[in-house]
N, C-alpha and C positions, 0 to 999 in steps of 0.2 A: 795166599791159601787161608782158609777159615780156622781159627784155633779151635778146639774142641772143648770148650768150656766147663763142660760135665767132667769130663776126664781129667782136667785138670784142677777144678775145684771142688769137684764132688756135686751130684745134682743137687743136693738140699741146698748147699750153698748159694747155688745159681739159681734155683726158684725162690729162694727166700730174700733174695737181692731183687728180682723181678717183682714179688708180691709188695716189696717196701717202694719200690719207685711208682708201682701202679696206685698205689694209695696215698703216695705224695701229689701225683696228677691228678687224681679223684679229687682230693680234697681242697687243691689250689685255687679252684674258680667254681661259679657255678652253671657251666655249659654243660649240658646232657651228652651224652655219648651214644654212637652208633657203631656198633661192631659188626663188619663184614663177615660173614660165615660162609663158607662153601661146602662144609663136611669133611675137607681134606685133611691132611694133619697138621699143617701150618694154623689154619683159621681154627681147628678145633684145639691145639694146644693155646693159642692165643684166648678162645672162650673159657678155658679151664683155669687159666692163671688170673683171669679177671673175676671169675666166679669166686675162686679162691682168696684171693686178695680181698675182696669187698666183705666176703664172708667173715674173714678175721678182723674186720673192723666193728667197733661198737653200734649197734643198733640204731642210737641217737645219730651217729655219722654218716648212715648211708642215706643220704637225702637226694642225691642224683640220681635220675631214671636213666637207664643204661637200655637201649634197644638193639637187640641180635637180629640181624636182617639176611635174608638168604633170597638169593635172586632164582625164583622158578621160570625159566624160560618156555614153559611148558612144552620143550621138546628135549626134556631131560631122560636119560637112561629111567624106565620105571623103577627099577632097584634101586638106584642112587636117590630118587626123589622119595622114595619110600623110608630110605635110610635117613635123610634129612629130615622129615616130618616127624618120624619116631623120636628123632634127638631133640628137636625143638620142643616137643609135647613134654618131653622128659625135663627138659629146661624149665618149662613155664611151672611146672608140677613142683619141681625143687625150691623156685625162686617162693612159690607160695607158702610152701611150707616151712622155709626159712626165713622169710621176712626179706627177702632180697628184691631189691628196686629194678631186677633184670626181667625183659619181657622179650621173647623171640617172636619172628613173623617172618611170613614168606611174602613176597611181593612178586606180583608178575606183570608182564606189558598189558596193555590196553588191547581189546580183542582187535581194533583196527591195525593194531601194529605186531601182531604176532607174526610168527614164520609161517604158519599155515595160510593167515588170513593174506598175506604179502606175495607169498609163491602161488599158492593154489587160486587165490581170489583176484589178485590184480596180475598176477603173470610174472612178478619179478623172477628172473634167472636164479637157479641155486646159486649161494655165495662162493666168490674163490677170494685168492689172495689179493687180488687187484679192485675186488669190489665185494667187498664184506658190509655189506648192507646191515646184517643181523645183530652186529656186537653192540653196537649202540642202543639200539630198538630193546633188545632182548635183555640185555645184563646191565648195562650202565643206566639207562634212562630211569628203568624202574626204582633202583636203589637213589638215583640222584632226587628223583620227585620224593622219594621218603626223607633224605636229607634236608631237602628244601621245607618239609612239612615241619619237622623239628625245628630247624632254624626260624621259621617264621614264628613259631611259638616263643621261641627262646632267644632270639636274636643272634646266636651264632652256637655253632656244634662242634663237639671232638670227633674224628671220625678213626676209630680203632681197626687197624689192619695186621693180619699177621702176614706181613712181607718180611723179608731178610736179606741182609747184605749178601749172604753167601748164596742166594738162588743165581746169580747170574751178574758179569760184568755191568750189564745194562741196567739190573735192579739196583746195584749199588750205584751207578751213576745217577739214577733218578731219586734215590733216596737223598743222596747228597745235595743234589739241584735244587732240593726243598727244604733243605735244612737250615734254620737260623742259628746264627752262632751263639752258643751258652743257652739254647734252649731247647727242651725236650720235644714239644711240639713242633712241627713242620707245617710249612703252607701246603694247602689242597691243590691238586691240578688245575682245577676249574673252577671251585666255589670260593669266593671272597670271603664268604661267612662262616667257613668250615676251616678245622685245623686237622691234620693227622698225626696219629700216636700210633708207634710201632713196638710194644712192649717186647717183643722177641728178634728184633732186628739184627741182635750180634751172635743170636744162635747159628751154629753149621746144621747141617743136614742131620748128622748123627746125634747132635744136642737134641733136636727135636724128638726123633725116635728113642734116645734115652729117657727124655721126660713121659714119653707116652707109653711105653710097653710095660707089661708087666704091671698096670695100673687102671685105675677104674675113674672115669670123669666125675666131679663132683655130683652129675644130676645123673649118675649111676650107668654109664655106658661102658661096657668093656673095650677097652682102645688096642686089646691085641686084635679086636676084630678090623680094625682099619689097616693092620698090614695085609688082609686079604683082598681088600680093594688094589692094594698095589702089587700084591705078590706076581711074579710073572710077565711083568708089564715091561716094556721097552725102557721107559725111563720112570720115574716116579714124580712127573709133573699134576699138579693139581690145577684146577682154574680158579683163582681167586675171585675177590670182588675186583671185577675191573673199573680203573680210573681212564685208562687211554684206550681209545678206539684203535690205534695202530699196535697195542701191545700184541704179542705171538698168539695165534688161537687155541684154544682149548681142546681142539679136535684129537690131539692124543693122550688127552688126559681122562681119568677114570670119571672126572667130574665135569665134563664137557657136555654138550649137545650129542646126542645119539645120530643126528642125522647130518652132522658137520661134514661139508663138502669141500671146506677150505682146504684141508690135509688131502694128501694124494690117496692116503691108505689109512683106514680106520684102523686104530689099534686098541681103543677100550673096548668094544663090544667084542671083538676078536678075541680078546684076553678073556672077556668073560666067557663066552662060548667053549673056549678052549679048557674053560676051568670049569665044565659040566652045566651051564645055565643055557641049554639048548633052546629054551624058550626065546632068546633074544635073536635068535637065527633069521625069522623073518624081518627083525628091524635092520639086521646088516644087510639082507638082502634088497630090500627098499632103499636104505642108504646108497647102495652101490648103483641100483637101478636109476636113481635121480640123477646121481653125478654122470651116469652113462649118457642119460637124455638131455643133457645141458646144452650141449653142442649138435644135437639132432634137428635137422632142419624141419621135419616134419613135425617137430612140438614147438618150436619157434615162429613168430610172427617174424617178416622181413621188414619191418619199420618200428620206430620206437612208440612207446605209450602215446605220446602227443601227435602222431601221424608222421612224424619226420623221417627222412630217408638219410641213410650215410652209407659212405663205402670206406674198405678198408684194403689191406694188402699195401705192398710197396708202390704199386700201380695205382692204387685207389680203383680197383677195376672188380671188387667182389663187394657185392651187398652186406653190408653190416645186419646181425639178428638183433631184433626186438625182445619182447618180453616173450613169454610162453602164449601161444595161443590159446583161446578157448578151447579147442579141442585136444590140444596138449595137456591142458589143466585139467579137462574131464578125465583123461585118460589117465594121469597122475594120482587124481583123486579115487579113481576106481582101485589103483593098486595100492594104496595108503589104505583104504578100507579092508581089501584083502588081507594086507599085513597086520592088520589090527585082529582080524576074526582069527588069524592063522595063531597070532601072538597068544592069545587067550586059551585056544585049543590047545598049546603046548604048555601053557602055564598051568591045565589042570591036571596036566599029565607029568609034570615037572618032579624032578628028585628034590628032597629037602635038603636044601642049602643053607649056609649061614644068611644069605641075602633074600632068599627066596620070599616073595610077597604072598598075600593072601589068595590062593588058589581057587577060592569060591567067588572071589569079586570079579567083574567084568571091567575091565582097564581100558581107557578110550586114548587111542593115540593122537586124536583129534577131538575138540571137545564140541558138543551141540552148538555152543555160542559161535565158534568158530565157523561151522558148517551154514550156520543161518546167514553169517556176513558173507561168507562166499557165493552162497547162492544170489545174494543181491547183487553180489558184482558180476555174477555170470549173467545174471537178465538183464544187468543194464550193459553188458557186453554183447549181448546179441543171442542169448540162449531163451529164446520163446518158447520152445518146447518145457522150460523148467525140470531140467536133467537130474539135479541133484536128488529132489525127494526119490525118485523112482529109482536111482543109483544106490540110496542108501538103504531102501527096501530090500532091494534085489540081494545086496551083498549082506548086509547086517541082519536082515531077516524081521526086521519090526519097522512099523510105519515112521516116517520122519517125524510127523505130526500126530497125535491122536485125532482119529476123524477126520484126518485130511483128505481132502479130493484133488488130485492133480488137474489144474485147469489152465492150459495152454495159454500163453499170452494172446494168440490167435489160433484158429483150427489150421490142420495141415492143409487144407483145401484152398484156404485163403494165403497160407503162406506159399503154396506152390505158384498162384496166381500172380503175387508180387514177385517171385521168382522169374517167372516168364515175363512180366512187363519190364523190369530190370533189363533181361537180356535182349530184348527186343529194341529197346531206347537205348543200350549202351550205357546204363546207368549203374554204377557201382552198388552190389546190393548191401552191404555192410554200411555203406554212408547212409543210405535210407533208412535202415534198421536203426543206424544210431539216431536220427533225426525222428525216427517214430517214438522210440524207447524214450527220447528226450522229452519228447512232448507230452506222452504218458506221464512221466514222472511228475511234471507241472500240472497236470491237469487237477482241475479245482482248486489250484492255489491262487489265491488272491494277487499277491506280489509276485510276478513274475520277472523282476529287473534284471535278472542275471541271463533268463534265456536266450535272447539276442547274443550276447556275447558265446556262449556256450555253442548254439547255432553257427557263428562264423568261425569258432574254433573248429567245429566238424568239417566245414566247408572248405577251410584253407589247410586240412593236413596235406602233408607232401605226396602222401598215397594217393589222395585225391586227384593231386594236379598230373602225376605220372599216370594216373588212370586215363585222365583227360587228353594226356599227351600222347599215349599208345592208342586211344580212339582216334585223334585226330590223324596219326602217323597211318593207321590202318585204313581209313578213309580216303586220303590222299593216294595211298598205293593203289586202291581198288579202281580208283578214279583214272589214276594214270594208266592203270592194265585197260581199262575199258578203252580209252583213246586211241590205244594203239591196237 
């Protein structure tokens, strides 16, 4: 059981000791620091003690840069991302006015790796405990890339984390595993050029709150507001800067993704709604809608992305599901855009609460850049009608592109002719569409070396062979029937 150090020795004494250790570690080498900041209680206290410890140093000794980094998964609760942005803006302003070498920054995943680009664009099924494709791409990779950039410039880096032994037995075991005897710094989980430092690792949960409550952070934020983010929650979890893809999901956290389907029941959005943030109700409704549609056969393909087929069940007699189908993705996108519109309508009427965001601003649940990427994926997957711009204009109420004229890949009459030919010749329409789309993609390209490999992949999909097998079976049955 963790000892409450602040109760035993007094808050000022505990903080003074932490400041001294931070200063010693800071001055011991030339490696820059990267602080992981999620906005929760542990990462907030970590940032606070670092700010205060460095501020107490003479200006001439503040020689190393400190980077405060927070991961914007692009599916953060709008209230939380606003809270993060405001805090990080205040941090930068305070650093500039007090001559501190500290800079804060939000990092994001590449547009090709965002939650919506993969789920709505490529059809990835919504994450669950056994297929958490989101954690590494959205949370770990962007910060790892930032750490690598800093390490490239300086050769090595110290990653400062708000982790504590008292959080859980697994956390204590993880910290101990990377501890080097006699050293304050620990080895990093995955990066050989990085070390980790946890200045508050010996504090209990009560210690953290004792240091936060009734205080103002160095950059001017009232820490009593933090309590509002945890109040009435089923637990006090927060989503730290993750190093391990197998770490528990942040779906129950005040600081996790609003769309998280890894957990069975959302507790973060529900908690906010119970506390009079009615504007978040469309987000919860959509999150539950997405979770329900994960196993809906009408929303999923019955073969994998590469066209392969697999079977599940004890007898291997049930066809396994593939990604969300194109039709399924279109329906999911339609509902997401409707949720965005409803969220903004409710926001304009929302009560003034502690974390209410600008009610005159229009907030996107999915960015235009993501929608453009999704559109290209749909067209490559056979959406020759170019559905997304029409869908966007119908729901959002403004053109997808200014002056945009929707020109489908082929006319409706030509598409009907193609459908009829494929039906008459017993040829799979999706295969023909894939081949025509591929040819169009390479049209005008001088170097077409890879086109033959991609044609070969299309023609060798399991789904193609199954269709051919079914055609052969039907033909044989018809021949045998005629003979009788």
